[in-house]
C-alpha positions as CSV (number, residue, x, y, z in Angstrom):
1,X,-34.2,37.7,-21.1
2,X,-30.7,35.6,-21.9
3,X,-31.6,32.0,-21.9
4,X,-28.1,30.2,-20.7
5,X,-27.4,27.2,-22.3
6,X,-24.9,24.7,-20.1
7,X,-23.2,22.7,-22.6
8,X,-24.1,19.0,-22.4
9,X,-21.1,16.5,-21.7
10,X,-21.3,13.5,-23.6
11,X,-22.0,10.5,-21.3
12,X,-19.2,8.2,-22.4
13,X,-16.9,10.9,-21.7
14,X,-18.3,11.3,-18.0
15,X,-18.1,7.6,-17.4
16,X,-14.5,7.6,-19.0
17,X,-13.5,10.1,-16.0
18,X,-15.1,7.7,-13.5
19,X,-13.8,4.7,-14.4
20,X,-10.1,6.9,-14.3
21,X,-10.6,8.1,-11.2
22,X,-11.8,4.6,-9.9
23,X,-8.3,3.1,-11.6
24,X,-5.9,5.7,-10.4
25,X,-7.2,5.2,-6.6
26,X,-6.7,1.5,-7.0
27,X,-2.9,2.2,-8.1
28,X,-2.2,4.4,-5.5
29,X,-3.6,2.0,-2.5
30,X,-1.7,-0.6,-4.2
31,X,1.2,1.4,-4.3
32,X,0.8,2.6,-0.9
33,X,0.5,-1.0,0.5
34,X,4.0,-2.2,-1.4
35,X,6.1,0.8,-0.6
36,X,4.8,0.3,3.4
37,X,5.3,-3.5,3.8
38,X,9.0,-4.6,3.4
39,X,9.4,-8.1,1.9
40,X,10.8,-11.0,3.5
41,X,13.7,-10.6,0.6
42,X,14.8,-7.3,1.6
43,X,18.4,-7.1,3.3
44,X,16.9,-4.8,6.3
45,X,14.0,-7.7,6.9
46,X,16.4,-9.8,6.9
47,X,18.3,-8.3,9.4
48,X,15.8,-7.3,11.6
49,X,14.8,-11.2,11.4
50,X,18.1,-12.8,12.3
51,X,18.1,-9.9,15.1
52,X,15.1,-11.4,16.7
53,X,15.9,-14.9,15.8
54,X,18.9,-13.9,18.4
55,X,17.6,-12.6,20.9
56,X,14.8,-15.1,21.0
57,X,17.0,-18.1,21.4
58,X,19.3,-15.8,24.1
59,X,16.0,-15.6,26.0
60,X,15.4,-19.0,25.9
61,X,19.2,-19.7,27.1
62,X,18.5,-17.4,30.1
63,X,15.3,-19.0,31.3
64,X,16.5,-22.7,30.9
65,X,19.9,-21.8,32.5
66,X,18.7,-21.3,36.7
């Protein structure tokens, strides 16, 4: 019978792969959050906040008018 010997992977290599995978996942999560959330300093966000402010102020003026 032939004995099949499985090659043993050094323990430090498997730990390095696990650590690299964890750091990769963390990086991707932070990158995803940074892409999805627009900051206040972005021009599109300034325009939407200005538009919302105008809409809210016009709503309060129309409610106070009658």
